[in-house]
N, C-alpha and C positions, 0 to 999 in steps of 0.2 A: 268321792265323786271323781268318776275319769276327768278326760280332758275339754267334754262337752257336756257342762250342765246343765246345759236349758237345748231338746232340738223342735224346731221349725218345720212340722210336714206341712201340703200343699197335696189338698187332693180336691177333685173335682168329679171323685168318686167313677172313674175311667178302670178302665185293666192299667192301664199305665203308672194313674198315680193310684191305685192298691196298692201297687207293686213298693212304691214311693214308700207310703205307709208300715207295709212290710217292711221294707231295708231298714226305716227308723226305727221301730220301732224293736230290731236285733239290734240296729247301733245306740238303744235308749240303753237296752238291758248292758251292753255289753261296757258301756259308760257307766255306766248307773247313775241314768238320765233323766232327767222328769220332759216330756214329751206332750208337746201340744200335737191337734189337730185339728188345720183352719181346712173349713168351707166355705169360699168368695161366692153367695149368690146371686145373681145379675140383679141390678138394682131393678124392682117393678113399680116404683115410688112413682111412675111419671103416668103407670096404666090413671092412676084418679083424674090425672085431665080429661079420661076420654070414657070412665066409666063412674056409676058410682058408688061411692061412699060403701055400702052395703056389698057388692059384686069386689069391690076391690081388698076389704075386708075377708069374704070367702077364697079370692087369690093365693092371699100372703098367707092364709093360713095350712092352702092347702101346700104350699110351696115349705112350707114348713113340716110340715109333716113326712110328707117327701124327703128332704135334709133330715128329718130325724131316724124315718127308713131306711137310709142310707147307709148314716151311720152305725144302724143296728147292724143292714148287714157287711158292714165291715168286722165288726166285733167279733162275727160268724167265719167270715170267711179267712179273720187272719189271729188265729189264737196267740203271737206272742203278745198281742195287744193285751191279753188277760193277766200276762208277766211282769207288764211293766206299770207306771202312775203314769198315767197322762188325763189333760187335759182337752173336749172341742171345743169350738170355738165356730161361730157364720158370724160374715160381715158380709154386706149386702155393697156391691159394684163395682164396680172392673178390676177382673182380679188380680192383674201384678200388680195396680197402686193399690189395691188393700190388701196386698201382700206386703211389699215395702212398705206399708203405715203402721203392718203391725208386726214386720220384723223392728222397727223403729222405735214400737210403741215398747216393746216386750225386753227378755234380758234372753234374748237368745245366744247361742255361739255359731250355728251352723243351723242351714237352714236345708230342710231337701224336697224336690220337686222333681214327679216325672221329666222325661224327654219330649212325651206329646200327652196333649190330652185331648178332652174330646170336640174342642175347634178346627174346622172344616178349610176351607178356602179362604177364611177369614186369616187363619197362620201364615202364608202364602203371601199378602199381600203387607201380611203389619208382622211377621214376629209371631212367637211364642212368648206365652209369658214365663218360661222358666224359663228363657233368653232373656224378658229385660231384669225379670229377678238377677240372674248371674250376672248382667249387665252394672246393676245402680244398686245392689245390697252391699248392706257396710257389714254386712258377715260371711263369714265358710258358704259356698250352697253344693250342693252333691246334687248333682245330676245323676235320674236310673233311669236303664232304659229294659223297657222288657221286651227278652227277646223273642 
């Protein structure tokens, strides 16, 4: 094992975060590290206040299917993932909060995030997930940028 034993990469399945996954897979290969790919799905638990349980279960199932399909696409697009030992994790909630909770609960040496994700105007007003991770992470953070 190299300097980084366990790398966490966060993805929202945007092109920028795909690049972060690719870079983290290359780093994991170089350092002979374990890799965890984390996706944070937006918390849909409040839906149950507005729709019946059956509809809520269908929506949740559909979201889970979409996440699984996106992970499969990552594996196709990023051949380096075939060469590295990695695990996939899904959390639900606010991406930067769940990312920080995962960082604190895991044994990570490095976090990799893309500089831009799928968010739009919210980023302008509230700041990006990557910015909040950099400011609050207890471990080193590597920010990637898609050219």
